[in-house]
PLY file of the C-alpha trace (Angstrom):
ply
format ascii 1.0
element vertex 133
property float x
property float y
property float z
element edge 132
property int vertex1
property int vertex2
end_header
36.17 17.19 -49.72
37.74 20.10 -51.56
40.11 19.11 -54.33
43.75 19.47 -53.29
42.95 19.72 -49.57
43.27 16.69 -47.38
41.67 16.27 -44.02
43.50 14.77 -41.08
41.36 12.68 -38.79
41.04 14.05 -35.25
42.91 17.24 -36.08
41.91 20.19 -33.99
43.49 23.04 -32.11
46.76 22.08 -30.55
47.51 23.37 -27.07
51.02 23.69 -25.78
51.67 21.90 -22.53
51.93 24.20 -19.52
55.46 25.37 -18.77
57.09 23.57 -15.87
56.30 25.22 -12.56
53.90 27.69 -14.19
50.43 27.94 -12.73
47.36 29.37 -14.35
46.26 32.69 -12.77
43.61 32.17 -10.15
40.86 34.55 -9.10
41.18 35.94 -5.61
38.80 34.09 -3.35
35.44 35.74 -3.08
35.84 37.92 -6.18
33.90 37.05 -9.28
35.19 37.62 -12.78
32.52 40.31 -13.18
33.67 42.25 -10.10
37.31 42.09 -11.22
36.32 43.25 -14.71
34.34 46.18 -13.25
37.28 47.14 -11.03
39.67 47.12 -14.00
37.21 49.17 -16.08
36.96 51.76 -13.30
40.76 51.92 -13.13
40.87 52.63 -16.86
38.45 55.54 -16.28
40.70 57.13 -13.63
42.40 60.44 -14.33
46.07 60.00 -15.21
48.99 62.41 -15.50
51.63 61.87 -18.18
55.26 61.79 -17.07
55.65 65.21 -18.73
52.73 66.68 -16.78
54.01 65.21 -13.50
57.45 66.71 -14.18
55.92 70.13 -14.93
53.84 70.07 -11.74
56.91 69.16 -9.70
59.14 71.77 -11.41
56.54 74.48 -10.79
55.89 73.32 -7.21
52.19 72.73 -7.94
50.39 70.40 -5.54
46.92 69.05 -6.21
44.92 67.47 -3.39
41.90 65.16 -3.56
39.44 68.05 -3.86
41.45 69.54 -6.73
41.54 66.21 -8.54
37.80 65.74 -8.06
37.09 69.14 -9.63
39.47 68.43 -12.52
37.77 65.04 -12.97
34.45 66.90 -13.17
35.88 69.09 -15.95
36.94 65.92 -17.80
33.38 64.59 -17.56
31.96 67.88 -18.85
34.31 67.89 -21.84
33.64 64.21 -22.52
29.86 64.80 -22.43
30.26 67.44 -25.14
32.31 65.10 -27.34
35.67 66.80 -26.76
38.84 64.91 -27.58
41.65 67.31 -26.60
40.75 69.98 -24.10
42.34 72.87 -22.25
41.19 72.88 -18.64
41.73 76.17 -16.86
41.70 75.40 -13.16
42.23 78.56 -11.16
45.65 79.77 -12.29
46.58 76.39 -13.83
46.32 75.47 -17.49
46.02 71.73 -18.11
46.23 70.38 -21.65
44.35 67.09 -21.64
43.50 64.08 -23.75
39.87 63.42 -22.86
39.81 60.13 -24.77
42.83 58.79 -22.83
41.75 60.48 -19.57
45.23 61.96 -19.29
46.63 65.36 -18.34
49.29 65.83 -21.01
50.95 68.95 -19.61
50.39 71.52 -16.91
51.48 75.10 -16.39
50.85 77.84 -13.91
49.65 81.35 -14.78
53.19 82.69 -15.31
54.12 79.91 -17.71
50.80 80.09 -19.56
50.98 83.84 -20.14
51.55 84.57 -23.82
51.32 80.85 -24.65
49.29 79.74 -27.66
47.46 76.46 -27.09
47.12 74.36 -30.23
45.60 70.98 -31.04
42.67 71.42 -28.68
38.99 71.31 -29.57
37.54 72.69 -26.34
38.22 74.55 -23.12
36.68 74.09 -19.67
37.07 76.78 -17.02
36.83 75.62 -13.40
37.20 77.77 -10.30
39.41 76.38 -7.56
37.78 75.88 -4.19
37.74 79.13 -2.27
38.04 81.32 -5.39
0 1
1 2
2 3
3 4
4 5
5 6
6 7
7 8
8 9
9 10
10 11
11 12
12 13
13 14
14 15
15 16
16 17
17 18
18 19
19 20
20 21
21 22
22 23
23 24
24 25
25 26
26 27
27 28
28 29
29 30
30 31
31 32
32 33
33 34
34 35
35 36
36 37
37 38
38 39
39 40
40 41
41 42
42 43
43 44
44 45
45 46
46 47
47 48
48 49
49 50
50 51
51 52
52 53
53 54
54 55
55 56
56 57
57 58
58 59
59 60
60 61
61 62
62 63
63 64
64 65
65 66
66 67
67 68
68 69
69 70
70 71
71 72
72 73
73 74
74 75
75 76
76 77
77 78
78 79
79 80
80 81
81 82
82 83
83 84
84 85
85 86
86 87
87 88
88 89
89 90
90 91
91 92
92 93
93 94
94 95
95 96
96 97
97 98
98 99
99 100
100 101
101 102
102 103
103 104
104 105
105 106
106 107
107 108
108 109
109 110
110 111
111 112
112 113
113 114
114 115
115 116
116 117
117 118
118 119
119 120
120 121
121 122
122 123
123 124
124 125
125 126
126 127
127 128
128 129
129 130
130 131
131 132
């Protein structure tokens, strides 16, 4: 025994009793922990738009469909494969400033808004043609 330290018999981690009426979370029937973990990991890898980017798209009446998002996702993967952290994705006449690490479109602008704009704090650019261009 270490001098100055006493040991209490049977002492161990103390667990608080469950709160009244509170149940422990249960797994959905048929889903394993592994499948839920994989699903959550895939969700974290999904492309996201910041509130600012969503507002800019709405203000500029820019609509992106599933094919557009798939091509932008491909540009994310290209930038990620090259080790990019903050990238400018030029998608047709759109300029998308992105955080590759966070898989987030930070802001978006159309050709008119991007003209004469200086893009800072980026380490790469990916140019992607829109379908039909």
